[in-house]
N, CA, C and O of each residue as an XYZ file, in Angstrom:
312
protein
N     -30.952      5.889    -29.484
C     -31.558      6.991    -28.742
C     -30.465      7.790    -28.041
O     -29.509      7.229    -27.506
N     -30.623      9.076    -28.055
C     -29.661      9.962    -27.387
C     -29.762      9.800    -25.874
O     -30.806      9.423    -25.342
N     -28.659     10.093    -25.194
C     -28.592      9.939    -23.740
C     -28.126     11.239    -23.090
O     -27.430     12.048    -23.704
N     -28.526     11.416    -21.844
C     -28.069     12.528    -21.022
C     -27.162     11.971    -19.938
O     -27.437     10.906    -19.385
N     -26.095     12.675    -19.633
C     -25.237     12.296    -18.513
C     -25.706     13.120    -17.305
O     -25.738     14.350    -17.341
N     -26.066     12.406    -16.247
C     -26.595     13.033    -15.038
C     -25.659     12.704    -13.889
O     -25.407     11.532    -13.608
N     -25.144     13.726    -13.225
C     -24.267     13.541    -12.068
C     -25.099     13.718    -10.799
O     -26.032     14.520    -10.763
N     -24.753     12.962     -9.763
C     -25.448     13.099     -8.490
C     -24.431     13.344     -7.381
O     -23.260     12.984     -7.497
N     -24.906     13.962     -6.309
C     -24.036     14.320     -5.199
C     -24.703     13.970     -3.878
O     -25.928     13.904     -3.780
N     -23.868     13.745     -2.859
C     -24.348     13.509     -1.499
C     -25.261     12.307     -1.390
O     -25.004     11.265     -1.992
N     -26.322     12.451     -0.625
C     -27.288     11.389     -0.386
C     -27.896     10.874     -1.688
O     -28.253      9.699     -1.784
N     -28.015     11.732     -2.677
C     -28.596     11.318     -3.952
C     -27.740     10.245     -4.627
O     -28.269      9.353     -5.290
N     -26.429     10.331     -4.459
C     -25.535      9.297     -4.988
C     -25.811      7.966     -4.311
O     -25.794      6.921     -4.960
N     -26.067      8.000     -2.995
C     -26.382      6.772     -2.263
C     -27.683      6.154     -2.774
O     -27.766      4.936     -2.932
N     -28.690      6.974     -3.034
C     -29.983      6.485     -3.503
C     -29.865      5.886     -4.903
O     -30.414      4.818     -5.173
N     -29.150      6.575     -5.789
C     -29.022      6.138     -7.172
C     -28.009      4.996     -7.303
O     -28.140      4.127     -8.164
N     -27.005      5.017     -6.436
C     -25.999      3.961     -6.468
C     -24.779      4.297     -7.307
O     -23.852      3.493     -7.400
N     -24.767      5.465     -7.915
C     -23.646      5.912     -8.748
C     -23.547      7.427     -8.662
O     -24.532      8.101     -8.361
N     -22.359      7.965     -8.926
C     -22.233      9.421     -8.941
C     -22.486     10.002    -10.329
O     -22.516     11.219    -10.507
N     -22.667      9.120    -11.310
C     -22.959      9.561    -12.670
C     -23.714      8.451    -13.395
O     -23.314      7.288    -13.349
N     -24.806      8.815    -14.062
C     -25.579      7.836    -14.828
C     -25.891      8.411    -16.203
O     -25.995      9.626    -16.374
N     -26.035      7.534    -17.163
C     -26.527      7.923    -18.478
C     -28.016      7.640    -18.492
O     -28.459      6.560    -18.102
N     -28.784      8.618    -18.945
C     -30.234      8.515    -18.872
C     -30.828      8.829    -20.234
O     -30.303      9.674    -20.960
N     -31.916      8.157    -20.587
C     -32.579      8.436    -21.863
C     -32.916      9.916    -21.969
O     -33.347     10.535    -20.997
N     -32.716     10.476    -23.152
C     -32.972     11.894    -23.370
C     -34.450     12.216    -23.144
O     -35.332     11.473    -23.575
N     -34.699     13.321    -22.470
C     -36.038     13.896    -22.300
C     -35.945     15.365    -22.674
O     -34.854     15.934    -22.715
N     -37.093     15.978    -22.948
C     -37.110     17.350    -23.455
C     -36.829     18.427    -22.422
O     -36.295     19.485    -22.757
N     -37.190     18.164    -21.147
C     -37.035     19.236    -20.157
C     -36.806     18.659    -18.761
O     -36.882     17.450    -18.544
N     -36.524     19.557    -17.830
C     -36.161     19.142    -16.478
C     -37.325     18.513    -15.719
O     -37.095     17.643    -14.879
N     -38.564     18.919    -15.982
C     -39.707     18.285    -15.315
C     -39.844     16.831    -15.747
O     -40.094     15.955    -14.920
N     -39.679     16.573    -17.048
C     -39.722     15.198    -17.539
C     -38.577     14.388    -16.932
O     -38.760     13.226    -16.568
N     -37.414     14.993    -16.825
C     -36.267     14.309    -16.239
C     -36.554     13.934    -14.796
O     -36.290     12.804    -14.385
N     -37.090     14.867    -14.026
C     -37.405     14.600    -12.614
C     -38.385     13.420    -12.505
O     -38.193     12.528    -11.678
N     -39.419     13.418    -13.328
C     -40.401     12.328    -13.295
C     -39.771     10.989    -13.655
O     -40.051      9.983    -13.003
N     -38.929     10.962    -14.677
C     -38.275      9.721    -15.102
C     -37.281      9.233    -14.051
O     -37.150      8.028    -13.832
N     -36.585     10.159    -13.404
C     -35.651      9.769    -12.345
C     -36.396      9.151    -11.168
O     -35.956      8.145    -10.611
N     -37.524      9.753    -10.789
C     -38.317      9.218     -9.673
C     -38.900      7.862    -10.047
O     -39.001      6.972     -9.202
N     -39.282      7.702    -11.305
C     -39.782      6.412    -11.772
C     -38.686      5.342    -11.676
O     -38.950      4.214    -11.261
N     -37.475      5.699    -12.057
C     -36.357      4.758    -12.028
C     -35.817      4.531    -10.615
O     -35.353      3.437    -10.295
N     -35.876      5.553     -9.778
C     -35.346      5.502     -8.411
C     -36.423      6.035     -7.462
O     -36.354      7.196     -7.058
N     -37.411      5.222     -7.099
C     -38.567      5.686     -6.313
C     -38.219      6.394     -5.001
O     -38.982      7.242     -4.540
N     -37.092      6.060     -4.404
C     -36.720      6.735     -3.136
C     -36.512      8.229     -3.330
O     -36.617      8.993     -2.370
N     -36.217      8.664     -4.560
C     -36.026     10.099     -4.807
C     -37.294     10.898     -4.512
O     -37.218     12.086     -4.198
N     -38.446     10.262     -4.612
C     -39.711     10.970     -4.375
C     -39.790     11.500     -2.950
O     -40.450     12.507     -2.691
N     -39.120     10.827     -2.036
C     -39.140     11.214     -0.625
C     -38.115     12.299     -0.295
O     -38.101     12.830      0.815
N     -37.268     12.620     -1.252
C     -36.172     13.558     -0.992
C     -36.379     14.887     -1.709
O     -37.003     14.955     -2.768
N     -35.853     15.911     -1.117
C     -35.816     17.213     -1.768
C     -34.474     17.323     -2.471
O     -33.428     17.080     -1.870
N     -34.507     17.689     -3.744
C     -33.250     17.892     -4.462
C     -33.449     18.921     -5.551
O     -34.559     19.136     -6.039
N     -32.353     19.550     -5.920
C     -32.363     20.553     -6.979
C     -31.690     19.977     -8.208
O     -30.905     19.032     -8.129
N     -32.015     20.570     -9.343
C     -31.367     20.191    -10.596
C     -30.604     21.399    -11.112
O     -31.130     22.511    -11.157
N     -29.368     21.169    -11.499
C     -28.564     22.212    -12.136
C     -28.323     21.796    -13.589
O     -28.040     20.634    -13.878
N     -28.440     22.753    -14.479
C     -28.173     22.514    -15.896
C     -27.050     23.459    -16.297
O     -27.176     24.678    -16.176
N     -25.967     22.894    -16.769
C     -24.786     23.677    -17.157
C     -24.323     24.588    -16.024
O     -24.023     25.765    -16.224
N     -24.275     24.002    -14.829
C     -23.770     24.652    -13.606
C     -24.644     25.795    -13.110
O     -24.177     26.636    -12.342
N     -25.915     25.843    -13.538
C     -26.853     26.860    -13.050
C     -28.052     26.160    -12.431
O     -28.715     25.345    -13.072
N     -28.324     26.498    -11.154
C     -29.510     25.942    -10.510
C     -30.739     26.423    -11.255
O     -30.838     27.600    -11.603
N     -31.664     25.529    -11.497
C     -32.872     25.938    -12.206
C     -34.030     25.986    -11.221
O     -34.070     25.212    -10.264
N     -34.966     26.889    -11.454
C     -36.125     27.017    -10.569
C     -37.431     26.890    -11.345
O     -38.514     27.025    -10.776
N     -37.326     26.633    -12.636
C     -38.519     26.448    -13.457
C     -38.210     25.412    -14.531
O     -37.063     24.997    -14.690
N     -39.229     25.002    -15.262
C     -39.013     24.025    -16.328
C     -37.977     24.581    -17.293
O     -38.095     25.711    -17.765
N     -36.971     23.780    -17.577
C     -35.880     24.187    -18.458
C     -35.712     23.155    -19.563
O     -35.627     21.956    -19.297
N     -35.666     23.626    -20.802
C     -35.450     22.731    -21.941
C     -34.045     22.141    -21.864
O     -33.099     22.819    -21.462
N     -33.920     20.881    -22.250
C     -32.624     20.210    -22.251
C     -32.168     19.959    -23.674
O     -32.975     19.776    -24.585
N     -30.858     19.956    -23.844
C     -30.253     19.661    -25.136
C     -29.162     18.619    -24.934
O     -28.576     18.523    -23.856
N     -28.896     17.847    -25.969
C     -27.812     16.873    -25.898
C     -26.522     17.627    -25.560
O     -26.239     18.676    -26.139
N     -25.759     17.095    -24.635
C     -24.509     17.725    -24.238
C     -24.631     18.598    -23.002
O     -23.617     19.027    -22.451
N     -25.865     18.873    -22.550
C     -26.022     19.646    -21.324
C     -25.396     18.895    -20.155
O     -25.449     17.667    -20.091
N     -24.807     19.643    -19.239
C     -24.253     19.082    -18.013
C     -25.343     19.173    -16.947
O     -25.753     20.268    -16.561
N     -25.811     18.012    -16.475
C     -26.910     17.976    -15.528
C     -26.419     17.414    -14.203
O     -25.714     16.406    -14.167
N     -26.799     18.079    -13.108
C     -26.400     17.627    -11.787
C     -27.605     17.615    -10.870
O     -28.435     18.523    -10.901
N     -27.691     16.577    -10.054
C     -28.717     16.471     -9.014
C     -28.040     16.839     -7.697
O     -27.042     16.236     -7.302
N     -28.601     17.836     -7.031
C     -27.958     18.373     -5.825
C     -28.867     18.220     -4.616
O     -30.045     18.570     -4.682
N     -28.339     17.703     -3.513
C     -29.118     17.605     -2.285
C     -29.287     19.003     -1.687
O     -28.608     19.944     -2.098
N     -30.199     19.135     -0.712
C     -30.339     20.432     -0.051
C     -29.013     20.839      0.592
O     -28.270     19.993      1.087
N     -28.732     22.106      0.580
C     -27.515     22.597      1.217
C     -27.806     23.948      1.831
O     -28.749     24.638      1.444
N     -26.975     24.315      2.800
C     -27.151     25.615      3.445
C     -25.800     26.307      3.508
O     -24.753     25.664      3.586
N     -25.848     27.587      3.473
C     -24.620     28.378      3.530
C     -24.463     28.991      4.896
O     -25.354     28.910      5.742
N     -23.350     29.590      5.092
C     -23.170     30.186      6.395
C     -22.012     31.115      6.424
O     -21.722     31.707      7.464
């Protein structure tokens, strides 16, 4: 089965226990979010964004093998 490499940052790394994990391939970001919460239930309590190929996504996004996926904690600019 194909795998996705998922990077995590900040508090999300603490919850997952690693800054990078290999995860079973899923078709889109909504499926990925559900599978991540299933694998790491504490994520359900946290707000986080998903970036695909260094672009923050705001809607369901199709995934392809080789995509660079990052889980990002809330952040603020100033």
